[in-house]
N, C-alpha and C positions, 0 to 999 in steps of 0.2 A: 504494500500500500504506500502511496506517495505521502510525504510529510507536508504539513502546513508550514508556510513561511510568510513573513511579513509582506513581501512583494505580492504574493498571491492574494492576501487579504486586501491590500490597497487596490489591486485590480478588481476584486469583487465589488468594493465600494464604488469605484469609478464606473464600472459597467452598470451597476444597479442605479446609480444616480443619472446616468446619461442615456441609458436604454439601448446602447449598441456598442459592439466591440470597436468599431471605427472611431466613434466619439471618445470612448475611453482611452484608446491609443493616442489620440491627438492631445488629450488633456494631460496624459502622463509622459508624453514624449517617447512612447514605445512604438514599435511597428505593430500592425494588426495581428500578424502571426505570433508575435511575442505575447500579446494579450490572450490570444486563443490558447497558447500553450499553458499559460498560467491558469486559465479557467479549467482547462482539461486536467491539470495537476490537482487543483482544488476538488474537482468532482471525483477524481480517483481517490483522493484522501477521504472524502465524505462517503464514498460508496454509492452515490446517486447524483442525478442531475441537479444542478443549482439554478440553471436558466432554461427557459423554453425558447427555442429559436423560432422566429417567424420572419416573414418577408420584410416587415418594417423595422426589425431589430430583435431585441430579446427582452424577456421579463422574468422575474424571479419565480422559481417553483416554491412550493410550500417549504421544502427543505432549505432553499436559499433564503427565504424570508425569516426562517428561524435562526439561520447563521448570521444574518446581516447585523443585528444590534450587537452581538458579541464580537463580531469582526471589527465593528466601529470602536467598541470599547478597547479592544486589544491594540488597535492602531493608535488610538489617542494616548493610551498608557505608555506605549513604546515611544511615541514622540516626546512625551513629557520626560521619560527616563533619559532619552538621548540629549534633550535640552539641559537637564541637570548635569549630565556627564560632561557636556561641553563648557558649562559655566565654570568660572574660577571658584575653587572651593572656598566658601565663605568670603570670597572676593578679594578684598583690598584693605590695606592698612594705610591710613592717612597719618603720616609722621611729620612732626614739626621739630625744628632744632634751631638754637641760636647760632650765629655765624661761625664761631670757632668750632663748635661740634659738627656743623654741616661740612666744614672743610677737613676735619681730621677723623673724628670718631665714626660718624655716620657712613662714609664711604666704605670703611673696613667692614662694618656690619652688613651693609648691603651686598658686598661681594660674597661674604659667607652665605647669606640667605639665597642669593642667586644660584650658588652651587648646590645648596641643599634643598631649596624649594623654588625651582624655576617658575612654577605656575603661580606663585604668590605675587600679586601686584602691590607694590609699595610706592606711594607718592610722597614727595618731600616738599615741605614749605619752610623756607628760612625766615626767621623773624626774631625780634628782640624777645627777651623773657617776658615782659609784661604783655606783649601782644600774643605770645604763645599761651599764657595763662588764660587770657580772654577767649582765645579760640577753643581751648579745651572745655572751658565752662559753657561756651556756646554750642558745643557738640560738632564743630567743623573739623576737629582733629581727634584722632583716636588716642594718640600717644605723643608726648613731646619731651625733648631733652632741654632742660633749662639750666641757667647758671644763677647762683645766689651768692651774695656776699654778706658777711656779718653786719648787724645782727640778723640772723636768718628769719625771714617772715614766715610764720606758720600757715602755710597754704592749706593745711589739713583742717584748720578751724574756721576758715572763712566760708561764706555761703555763695554757691554750693561748695561743699567741701571737696577736696581733691585727694586722690590716692597718690602719695609721694613716697618714692624710694630713692635713697642716695646711691649714686653710682661711684663717686669718689670725692674726696676732699684733698685739695692740693694748694700750694702756695703759688702766687703770681711770681713771674720772673721778668727780667728785663731783656729785651732784644736789642743788640747793638751791631753796627756794621763791622766788617773785617778790619778796617783801619782805625776804629775808635779806640781810645786809650783803655776803656774798660773791657775791650775784647780779650785782653791778656789776663783778665781776672776771672776766677771761678765764682767769687762772691764779693759783695761790697756792702758797706754800711749805708743806711738810708741818707746820712748826711752827705755822702759823696755824690748823690743825685742832684743836689742843689746846683743850679747854674747850667744844667744840661738843656739842650734843645729837644723838644718833644714833638712827636706827631700823634694826634689823637683823633677820635671820632666823636661826633655829638651823640648824646643819649637821645632816646625817643622823645623825652620831654624837653630836650634842649637846655636843661638846667645844669648839666654836668658834662665833663669830658671823659671819655673812656680811652685809656692808653697812657694817662699820666699817673704816676705813683700816688695812691691815695694820701691825702694830707699835704701834698705839694701843689695841688691843682691851682689854688688861688694865686700863688706866686711863681708858678712855673712859666718858663719861656716856651709857650706853645705857638710855634710858627706855622704849623701845618695841621689843618683839620680836614680829614677826608672820610668818606663813608665806607669805601671798599677796603677790605683787609689786604688785598694784593697791592693796592696803591700804597697803603701804609708801610708794608714790609719792603716794597721797592725803595721807598724813601729812606728806610733804615739801611738797606743794603748799600745805598749810594753814599752813606755816611753823613746824611743831612740831619738826622734826628735819631732819637731812641724812642722806644715805646714799651709798654707792658704787654705781656702775652701769657697765656696759660701754658703750662708744660705740655699739654696734649698737642699743641701746635708745633712743637719742636721739629717733628719729622716733615713739616710742610714749609719750613723756612727757606727762603732763597739761599743759594750757594754763598757761603762766607758769613752769613748772619750767625752770631753767637748768642747763647742765652747765658745770663748772669744772675745768680741768686742774690737775694737781699737778706742780710743777716739781722739778728736782733729782734727786739720786741715789735719792730715795725712791720714784721712779716704780715702779708695779706693773704688770708685764706679764701678760697673759692670752692663752692660745692656744686658739683654736677648732679642733677637729679632727673629722674623720670617722673612725669606727672600724667595722670589720666583721671577721668571721672570714676568714682567708686561704683561697685556693682559687679555683676557677672562679667568675666573677661573672655572675649572670643579667643580661641586657641591660637589664631595667627597673630593676635596682638601680643600674646605671651611669647611667641617665637621671636618676634621682632625685639621685644624687651630683653630676652635672653641673649640674642645676638649682640645687642648694644652693650650688655654687661660683659660679655666675653671680649668684645673689641676693646672695651675700657680696661679690662684686666691685663691686656697685652701691652 
């Protein structure tokens, strides 16, 4: 006995709806002989005729009428199953990151995820930490990497509360050009930064400069204010200014640019954290978070 197959059931539906093999073949893009073969195979599997042939076309037999609704159900279910199989599993993760993380930490994590889960779609949006916090609360991002400086604002207690997990806490360092006098030093005292020329970037609110050592901003010689980190680091590489950077950016520095630690009580801590809305966590969001943690640990 012949076996039922999805193509045969689709042919059954097309012939029943259109009333002829010719019309069904045209609708399906088959030849008429292919339609005839599929109907013959179905009738062989059923053990009886499914269509009555007449001069004007065909019509369903009683057996064909009984098979029709079940065939329609099977074809619909198969179509839904195939659509689910083609869809991205749970789809997509919307990730946000502040600029330094977007330049250093995130690419390493995305490379790992692409190798392990190539079907996972991850979109990235770079923004400042305040903007990322607003986006998480608004539900336009699933996960974000943010930077915080002391005193650390308790994001968990604000409304709506956020789920916050620390990735790492590190001290800021100074980036200097290859010809700069401090390039020969591994560490300096904060007093030695007085009188240096700085390159900085404006904060989102425009009320402070990022890139100048905290506590020196009001009296620092800030000659360059740029938005882009690449421009900032190129100015440093050219020996025109110095700037503060996070240690995670060390691998991304232009050739010749050195990092110098700052000693003493003036050390400035920075905390990198993952934030998201509380509640059930989709598996793919957990995978992205784990990849970011692993990249940070390296």
